[in-house]
C-alpha positions as CSV (number, residue, x, y, z in Angstrom):
1,X,0.0,-0.1,-0.1
2,X,1.5,3.4,-0.8
3,X,0.1,6.1,1.6
4,X,0.2,9.9,0.0
5,X,1.0,12.1,3.0
6,X,3.5,14.7,1.9
7,X,1.6,17.2,0.5
8,X,-0.3,18.1,3.8
9,X,1.8,20.0,6.5
10,X,0.0,18.4,9.7
11,X,0.7,13.9,7.9
12,X,4.5,15.3,6.4
13,X,6.5,13.5,9.3
14,X,3.9,11.3,10.4
15,X,0.9,10.3,8.4
16,X,-0.4,9.3,12.3
17,X,-1.1,12.6,13.2
18,X,-4.4,11.8,11.1
19,X,-6.2,15.6,9.5
20,X,-9.4,13.5,9.4
21,X,-10.9,17.3,7.2
22,X,-8.5,16.3,4.5
23,X,-7.1,12.4,4.9
24,X,-4.4,10.8,3.1
25,X,-4.7,9.0,-0.2
26,X,-4.1,5.2,0.1
27,X,-3.5,3.1,-2.7
28,X,-2.5,-0.4,-3.9
29,X,1.1,-0.7,-4.6
30,X,3.3,-3.2,-6.5
31,X,7.1,-3.0,-5.4
32,X,9.8,-3.2,-8.4
33,X,10.7,-6.8,-8.6
34,X,14.7,-6.1,-7.2
35,X,12.9,-4.3,-4.0
36,X,10.7,-7.2,-3.4
37,X,14.3,-9.5,-4.5
38,X,15.9,-7.7,-1.2
39,X,13.0,-7.3,1.0
40,X,13.1,-11.3,0.7
41,X,16.3,-11.2,1.3
42,X,16.3,-9.7,4.6
43,X,13.6,-11.6,5.9
44,X,15.0,-14.5,5.4
45,X,18.3,-13.5,7.1
46,X,16.3,-12.0,9.7
47,X,14.6,-15.9,10.2
48,X,11.0,-13.9,9.5
49,X,8.2,-15.5,7.5
50,X,5.7,-12.4,7.7
51,X,6.0,-8.6,8.7
52,X,4.9,-5.0,8.0
53,X,7.9,-2.9,6.2
54,X,8.2,0.4,6.2
55,X,9.7,2.0,3.0
56,X,9.8,5.5,1.7
57,X,10.3,6.0,-1.8
58,X,12.0,9.7,-2.6
59,X,9.7,12.0,-5.1
60,X,13.0,13.4,-6.0
61,X,15.3,10.3,-7.3
62,X,12.5,7.4,-7.0
63,X,15.0,5.5,-4.6
64,X,13.6,3.1,-2.2
65,X,14.6,4.0,2.1
66,X,13.9,0.5,4.5
67,X,12.6,2.5,7.8
68,X,11.6,-0.9,9.8
69,X,10.0,-4.3,9.6
70,X,7.2,-5.0,12.5
71,X,7.8,-9.0,12.5
72,X,4.2,-9.1,14.6
73,X,2.8,-6.0,12.2
74,X,-1.2,-5.4,11.4
75,X,-1.9,-5.8,8.0
76,X,-5.4,-4.4,9.1
77,X,-5.0,-1.0,7.8
78,X,-3.8,-2.3,4.3
79,X,-6.1,-4.8,4.2
80,X,-8.9,-2.9,4.2
81,X,-8.1,0.6,2.5
82,X,-6.8,-1.2,-0.5
83,X,-9.0,-4.6,-0.3
84,X,-6.2,-6.7,0.3
85,X,-8.7,-9.5,1.8
86,X,-5.3,-10.5,4.2
87,X,-8.0,-12.0,6.6
88,X,-9.5,-13.9,4.7
89,X,-6.3,-15.3,3.1
90,X,-5.0,-16.3,6.5
91,X,-8.1,-18.0,7.6
92,X,-8.0,-20.2,4.4
93,X,-4.6,-21.2,5.3
94,X,-4.9,-21.8,9.0
95,X,-8.1,-23.8,8.1
96,X,-5.8,-25.7,5.1
97,X,-3.1,-26.8,7.9
98,X,-5.5,-28.0,10.7
99,X,-7.6,-29.8,7.8
100,X,-4.0,-31.2,6.9
101,X,-3.5,-32.8,10.6
């Protein structure tokens, strides 16, 4: 998900400083393959199979900057605004794992 927060002075430093009168725009976003590959390598090296990753994309040169990975990050804030049914996918996989036992 991409969050467009930079044009609002209230959310420029932290998008969570919500401006309810002028909310930020949230859209589905596909990272470039080379960034996805680096994230996969990072997660493997950290021995993490899940996590919420925060990145910033520079508006001047298009570079990506890694901020952090939250190993137990929440996905509701991504799932609902962008119509990503992550909660459904997790539930379906848990059901499949349970049925295999």
